[in-house]
C-alpha positions in Angstrom: -29.7 -49.6 8.3 -26.5 -47.7 8.7 -26.8 -44.7 10.7 -26.0 -41.0 9.1 -23.3 -39.0 10.9 -23.9 -35.7 11.5 -21.9 -33.6 9.2 -18.9 -31.2 11.1 -20.0 -27.2 11.2 -17.9 -25.2 9.0 -16.1 -22.5 10.7 -16.3 -19.5 10.0 -13.1 -19.9 7.7 -14.1 -22.7 6.1 -17.7 -20.9 5.1 -16.2 -17.5 4.3 -13.5 -19.4 1.9 -15.9 -21.7 0.3 -18.5 -18.5 -0.5 -15.5 -16.6 -2.1 -14.3 -19.7 -3.9 -17.7 -20.5 -5.2 -18.0 -16.7 -6.3 -14.8 -16.9 -8.1 -15.7 -20.5 -9.7 -18.8 -18.5 -11.2 -16.8 -15.9 -12.7 -15.0 -18.0 -14.4 -17.5 -19.4 -16.6 -18.0 -15.3 -17.8 -16.8 -14.6 -21.3 -15.8 -11.1 -20.4 -13.6 -11.9 -17.6 -9.8 -12.6 -18.3 -7.9 -14.0 -15.1 -7.7 -12.4 -11.4 -6.5 -8.8 -12.3 -10.7 -8.4 -13.8 -12.0 -11.0 -11.4 -10.7 -9.1 -7.7 -12.0 -6.1 -8.7 -15.5 -7.1 -9.5 -15.5 -9.2 -6.4 -14.0 -6.4 -4.7 -16.9 -4.0 -5.4 -19.8 -6.1 -4.9 -18.2 -6.7 -1.6 -17.8 -3.3 -1.3 -21.4 -2.5 -1.5 -22.6 -5.5 0.5 -19.9 -3.5 3.1 -21.7 -0.4 3.1 -25.5 -1.3 3.2 -24.5 -3.8 6.4 -22.6 -0.7 7.7 -25.4 1.8 6.9 -28.3 -0.5 8.6 -26.4 -0.7 11.6 -25.3 3.6 11.9 -29.3 3.3 11.3 -30.6 1.3 13.8 -27.9 3.3 16.3 -29.5 6.9 15.1 -32.5 5.1 16.1 -32.3 4.1 19.4 -30.4 7.8 20.0 -33.4 9.5 18.7 -30.8 11.2 16.0 -31.3 11.6 12.1 -29.9 9.5 9.6 -29.1 10.2 6.4 -27.9 7.4 4.2 -24.9 7.4 2.1 -26.3 6.2 -0.8 -30.3 6.2 -1.2 -33.3 4.1 -2.5 -33.1 2.3 -4.7 -29.4 1.8 -5.0 -29.1 0.2 -1.4 -27.8 -3.1 -1.6 -31.7 -4.1 -0.2 -33.3 -2.8 -2.5 -31.3 -4.4 -5.7 -29.1 -6.7 -5.2 -30.2 -8.4 -1.2 -33.2 -10.9 -2.8 -31.7 -13.7 -4.4 -35.0 -13.7 -7.1 -34.9 -10.3 -8.0 -33.7 -8.5 -11.0 -31.3 -10.4 -13.0 -30.0 -11.4 -16.9 -30.1 -8.4 -19.3 -32.2 -6.2 -16.5 -29.3 -6.7 -14.2 -26.6 -5.5 -16.7 -29.0 -1.9 -17.7 -29.4 -1.3 -14.5 -25.9 -1.3 -13.1 -24.3 -0.1 -16.8 -26.4 2.0 -18.4 -27.0 5.6 -17.6 -30.9 5.8 -17.6 -32.3 2.4 -17.5 -35.8 1.2 -15.4 -34.8 0.8 -12.1 -35.4 -2.0 -9.7 -38.6 0.2 -8.4 -40.0 0.0 -11.8 -38.8 3.7 -12.5 -36.4 5.4 -15.0 -33.2 6.9 -14.0 -29.9 6.7 -13.4 -28.3 3.2 -13.3 -26.0 2.3 -10.1 -23.0 3.0 -11.9 -24.4 6.8 -12.7 -26.0 7.1 -9.9 -22.9 6.4 -7.3 -20.2 8.4 -9.0 -22.3 11.4 -8.9 -22.3 11.2 -5.4 -21.0 14.8 -3.4 -20.2 15.7 0.2 -23.3 16.4 2.1 -23.4 17.2 5.5 -20.0 16.3 6.1 -20.6 12.5 5.2 -17.1 11.7 3.6 -18.4 8.0 2.6 -20.3 9.5 -0.2 -17.2 11.1 -1.8 -15.3 8.0 -1.4 -18.1 6.5 -3.2 -17.8 8.4 -6.0 -14.5 8.5 -6.1 -14.2 4.4 -6.0 -16.8 4.2 -8.7 -15.3 6.7 -11.1 -12.4 3.5 -11.5 -14.9 0.9 -12.0 -16.2 -1.0 -14.6 -18.9 -3.9 -14.8 -17.1 -6.7 -17.1 -19.4 -9.7 -17.1 -21.3 -10.4 -19.8 -24.1 -12.9 -18.7 -26.0 -10.9 -16.1 -27.5 -14.2 -14.8 -24.1 -15.1 -13.8 -23.5 -11.7 -12.4 -26.6 -12.8 -9.9 -25.4 -16.0 -8.6 -22.5 -14.4 -8.0 -24.4 -11.2 -6.0 -26.3 -13.9 -4.1 -22.8 -16.1 -2.7 -21.6 -12.4 -1.4 -24.7 -12.1 0.2 -23.9 -14.8 2.6 -21.5 -12.5 3.9 -22.6 -11.0 7.2 -20.1 -7.5 7.7 -21.9 -6.6 10.7 -20.0 -10.4 12.6 -16.4 -9.0 13.8 -15.4 -12.9 13.8 -16.5 -12.9 10.1 -14.7 -9.2 9.2 -11.6 -10.8 10.6 -11.5 -13.7 8.8 -13.0 -12.1 5.6 -9.4 -9.6 5.7 -7.1 -12.4 5.9 -9.2 -14.1 3.2 -9.2 -10.9 1.1 -5.3 -10.5 1.6 -4.6 -14.1 0.1 -6.7 -12.8 -2.9 -4.8 -9.4 -3.1 -1.4 -11.9 -2.8 -3.0 -13.3 -6.0 -3.4 -10.4 -7.8 -0.3 -9.1 -7.2 1.0 -12.5 -8.7 -0.7 -11.4 -11.6 0.0 -7.8 -11.3 3.7 -8.5 -11.1 3.8 -8.8 -15.0 2.6 -5.3 -15.6 5.1 -3.5 -14.0 3.7 -3.5 -10.4 5.6 -4.6 -7.5 4.0 -5.0 -4.5 6.0 -5.3 -0.7 6.4 -8.4 1.0 4.4 -8.5 3.9 7.3 -9.7 6.2 9.2 -6.2 5.1 5.9 -4.4 5.7 5.4 -5.8 8.9 9.2 -5.0 10.4 9.0 -1.5 9.1 6.0 -0.8 10.8 7.4 -2.6 14.1 10.6 -0.8 14.5 9.2 2.8 13.3 6.4 2.2 16.2 3.8 4.3 15.3 1.6 5.8 18.1 -1.7 6.6 18.5 -2.2 10.5 18.3 0.7 10.6 15.5 -0.3 11.3 12.4 0.9 8.5 9.8 1.3 8.7 5.5 1.8 6.4 3.3 2.4 8.6 -0.4 1.9 5.5 -3.0 -0.2 3.4 -1.2 -1.1 0.9 -3.7 -3.1 -1.4 -2.0 -3.0 -0.3 1.5 -0.5 -3.0 3.2 1.3 -0.2 4.9 -1.8 1.0 6.2 -3.3 -1.8 7.3 -0.3 -3.0 9.3 -0.3 0.6 11.0 -3.8 0.3 11.9 -3.1 -2.8 13.4 -0.3 -1.7 15.4 -2.3 1.1 16.5 -5.6 -0.8 17.3 -4.5 -1.7 20.6 -3.7 0.9 21.8 -7.5 2.2 21.8 -8.6 2.2 25.8 -11.0 5.3 25.7 -14.0 6.4 23.2 -11.9 9.3 22.5 -8.9 7.1 21.3 -11.2 5.2 19.0 -12.1 8.5 17.5 -8.4 9.6 17.1 -8.0 6.1 15.2 -10.7 6.4 12.9 -10.3 9.9 11.9 -7.0 11.2 12.7 -4.1 8.8 12.6 -4.2 7.0 8.5 -3.8 9.0 5.5 -2.7 7.9 2.1 -2.3 8.3 -1.6 -3.2 6.0 -4.8 -3.6 7.7 -8.3 -4.1 4.6 -10.3 -8.1 3.3 -10.0 -7.7 -0.3 -9.4 -5.0 -0.1 -6.8 -7.1 3.0 -5.0 -10.7 0.4 -4.7 -8.4 -2.4 -3.8 -6.8 0.1 -1.1 -10.0 1.2 0.4 -11.5 -2.6 0.4 -8.3 -3.5 2.5 -8.7 -1.1 4.8 -12.8 -1.3 5.5 -12.3 -4.8 6.0 -9.9 -4.6 8.5 -11.7 -2.0 10.5 -11.2 1.8 9.0 -14.5 2.9 8.5 -14.0 6.1 6.5 -10.2 5.9 4.6 -8.8 8.9 3.8 -6.9 7.9 0.2 -6.2 10.9 -1.9 -6.7 9.5 -5.9 -4.3 11.6 -7.3 -0.9 12.0 -7.5 1.1 12.8 -4.1 3.6 14.7 -6.4 1.2 17.6 -7.9 2.4 19.8 -5.2 5.0 22.2 -5.4 7.8 21.2 -3.3 8.3 24.4 -1.7 5.1 24.9 -1.1 3.9 22.0 1.3 3.9 23.6 4.6 3.5 22.7 7.9 0.0 21.9 8.2 0.6 19.4 5.3 3.2 17.8 7.3 2.7 14.4 8.9 4.6 12.5 12.0 5.4 9.4 10.2 6.1 8.1 6.9 6.1 4.3 5.6 6.4 4.0 1.9 7.7 1.8 -1.1 7.5 4.9 -3.5 7.4 3.1 -7.2 10.9 3.0 -8.9 12.2 3.0 -12.4 9.5 4.8 -13.6 9.7 8.0 -15.2 7.7 11.2 -14.4 6.2 13.8 -17.0 7.9 17.4 -17.4 4.6 19.0 -15.2 5.3 17.2 -12.1 9.4 17.5 -12.3 8.5 21.4 -12.5 7.3 21.3 -9.0 11.1 20.5 -7.7 13.6 23.1 -7.1 15.9 23.4 -10.5 18.8 21.6 -9.6 17.0 18.4 -8.0 14.8 17.9 -10.9 14.4 14.5 -12.4 12.7 11.8 -14.1 13.4 9.3 -11.6 10.0 8.6 -9.7 12.0 7.4 -6.7 14.2 10.1 -6.3 10.9 12.7 -6.8 9.4 10.5 -3.9 12.7 10.3 -1.5 12.8 14.5 -1.5 8.5 14.7 -1.2 9.0 12.4 2.0 11.7 14.5 3.7 9.5 17.9 2.6 6.7 16.2 4.3 7.9 15.1 7.8 6.7 17.6 10.9 10.0 19.5 12.4 8.5 19.4 15.8 8.6 16.6 17.8 5.6 14.4 17.9 2.2 14.4 20.1 4.3 10.8 21.7 7.3 13.7 22.2 9.3 11.7 19.4 10.8 13.1 16.4 8.6 12.5 13.2 10.2 9.3 10.9 10.5 7.7 8.2 11.1 3.9 6.4 11.2 4.1 2.7 12.3 1.3 0.5 15.0 2.2 -2.3 16.6 0.8 -5.0 20.2 0.5 -5.1 20.9 3.1 -7.4 19.4 5.7 -5.0 22.3 4.8 -2.6 25.4 5.3 -5.3 23.3 7.6 -7.6 25.0 10.7 -7.8 24.4 14.4 -9.6 21.1 15.0 -8.2 20.9 11.8 -7.0 24.1 12.5 -4.7 22.5 16.6 -3.6 18.8 15.0 -2.4 21.5 13.0 -0.4 23.3 15.4 1.0 20.4 16.8 2.3 18.9 13.6 3.9 22.6 13.4 6.0 22.8 17.2 6.7 19.3 17.9 7.7 18.4 14.3 9.1 19.3 11.8 11.2 19.4 9.2 8.2 20.3 6.7 11.5 20.0 2.8 9.7 20.2 1.5 6.0 19.0 -1.8 6.1 19.9 -3.9 3.3 18.1 -6.3 2.2 18.8 -10.3 0.5 18.8 -10.3 -3.1 15.3 -11.6 -4.5 13.1 -10.2 -1.4 11.0 -9.1 -4.6 11.7 -12.2 -7.1 9.9 -13.0 -9.0 9.0 -9.5 -10.4 12.6 -8.0 -10.3 16.0 -9.0 -8.8 17.0 -5.2 -8.6 18.5 -4.7 -5.0 16.6 -3.1 -2.5 17.2 -1.1 0.8 15.3 0.3 3.6 15.8 3.9 4.8 15.2 4.9 8.3 15.6 8.3 9.1 14.2 11.0 11.8 13.9 14.8 12.8 16.2 14.5 15.3 19.5 16.2 13.9 21.8 15.9 11.4 23.4 12.3 10.6 26.3 11.4 13.3 26.5 7.8 11.6 24.9 5.8 9.5 24.5 2.5 10.8 24.4 -0.6 8.0 22.5 -3.9 8.7 22.9 -6.7 6.1 19.7 -9.3 6.7 20.7 -12.3 5.3 18.6 -15.2 3.4 17.9 -17.9 6.1 20.3 -20.8 6.1 20.3 -23.1 3.4 18.3 -20.8 1.1 19.4 -19.1 -2.2 17.2 -17.0 -2.7 12.8 -16.2 -2.0 10.2 -17.6 -4.7 6.3 -17.0 -5.0 5.6 -19.7 -2.3 8.2 -19.3 -0.2 8.5 -15.7 0.0 10.2 -13.9 3.2 8.9 -14.6 6.9 8.5 -12.0 9.4 10.5 -13.9 11.6 13.3 -13.5 9.6 13.7 -10.3 11.4 14.0 -11.2 15.1 18.2 -10.6 15.3 17.7 -7.8 13.6 14.9 -6.4 15.9 16.6 -7.3 19.2 19.5 -5.4 17.5 18.1 -2.4 16.4 18.0 -1.0 20.3 21.5 -2.2 21.8 23.1 -2.1 18.9 26.7 -3.3 18.2 28.8 -3.5 15.6 28.5 -7.3 14.2 28.7 -9.6 11.6 26.2 -8.2 10.1 26.1 -4.8 11.7 28.5 -1.9 11.1 28.4 2.1 11.2 30.0 4.8 8.9 30.2 8.4 10.0 28.8 10.9 7.9 31.5 13.5 7.5 33.5 10.2 5.8 30.0 9.9 3.4 29.8 13.1 2.6 33.6 13.3 1.5 32.6 10.8 -0.9 29.7 12.2 -3.1 27.2 11.1 -0.4 28.2 7.4 -1.8 25.9 5.5 0.4 26.6 2.4 -1.2 28.7 0.9 1.7 29.1 -3.3 1.5 29.6 -5.2 4.7 33.4 -5.2 5.7 33.0 -8.6 7.3 31.1 -10.6 3.9 32.1 -11.6 0.9 30.1 -11.6 -2.4 29.1 -15.3 -3.6 28.8 -14.4 -7.0 29.1 -17.9 -8.3 25.8 -18.9 -6.7 23.4 -16.1 -8.0 20.4 -17.7 -9.5 20.6 -15.9 -12.9 18.3 -13.0 -12.9 20.1 -12.0 -9.6 23.6 -12.3 -11.7 22.3 -10.1 -14.3 21.4 -7.7 -11.7 24.7 -7.4 -9.9 26.4 -7.0 -13.0 23.9 -4.4 -14.3 24.4 -2.4 -10.9 28.5 -2.8 -11.2 28.0 -1.2 -14.6 26.2 1.4 -13.5 29.0 2.3 -11.3 31.8 2.7 -13.4 29.2 4.7 -15.8 29.1 7.3 -12.7 33.1 7.2 -12.1 33.6 7.6 -15.8 31.4 10.8 -15.9 33.1 12.2 -12.9 36.6 12.0 -14.9 34.8 13.3 -17.7 34.2 16.4 -15.8 37.0 16.7 -14.4 38.8 16.6 -17.0 36.3 19.1 -18.7 36.9 21.5 -16.3 40.3 21.6 -15.9 41.1 19.7 -13.3 38.3 20.9 -11.2 35.3 18.4 -9.6 
């Protein structure tokens, strides 16, 4: 009789990957869910509640050892351990009623608020911000699963994940990021464009946040910049006080859409931030002139939405000669206003790294006035021109990275043209931009000299030319013949916009009798 071979034990990554795959396979059978845009949020709120319960158990044990009073963020019978942990617990219609209804029969046999109804009414108590975070998260969440039996099976799968293990957390964080990428692919069809991880890593690396500095992303999305900033700051922690600084006074975000808000919270929790400080409202809702020093931060890293249009009420928060419907230009003004005027705790100027579309570089009118302030009040030291197709296949709009700080007015603007890798004509979903492609730029960053990719332009020249920042590499030619169709169309549209700007300027000169 042949001897049985021992089955190789699964690694943490394989085990967790298997759990998540099984959960997603179960959700595919449910009639209420359509694609990953439905499945991922549902998986996220279930994991969110399991994570919170594991964290609460840990904190309760610590409080007991320290002989301190412990008040849970979620109380019985709404804790994971009360209704979800038992694999033979409530299921079917009973489970759906407990989660969805306002006043069902609860797992303990009493009548009271349903799970979501309870979570949505949580309020801050004794300075416990987690309760408000939970309430805000679940205000934008619903349960679309139709089968309570399939939902029980999914819950049982998630119960296999242990959020108290650092190995599990690290691995789950990586797996969760891969799921976010899939969701981003699906969301791209809905006009949501997410920043490639390589670009995020590069921006954080060269901005180099230091522990003690406050870092903001006013358009957080699913939290990519904040997660990367957290990963950058974590190795700087040396003491208990450092840990407190990182956890409580370092990272701030803003995301008004309920789905990205939920995903952002979970993303940060999985990467180690215990109580993410994400504002669930529009970052543009405040009057620009009323933003004072207490509202300012040291570092801003962001990819603000572009191509969108803001309502009149939001536009009214900006100076009359700077009002525009273009979201990207409103965010640029907000970012400029939100940077501290004084050096940071690390002795460095407050600074920002911002992704903008090409139109921001050559735009005039309101756009020109904003750029004039940028050049005269801030040090716009670097503009990186990203290669075509970085955001493909979602959009072919050319994009740029602006780097500026509070060290004084701009003297020279350095341009760096990031090339496509040798032999590549574009990026795709399956072959996106890689962080290693920025190696030459990182080597150049602190030792700048002009070369075939880098050149500089005096600020006075830019100011004299209507603040047109759209400067092409003087040593390169655009290879239009080999551009993919969508990028060729974007290039043609961009040239048409420039011609329209020139025609408007000519018309303005003619109507004012030759005075520009």
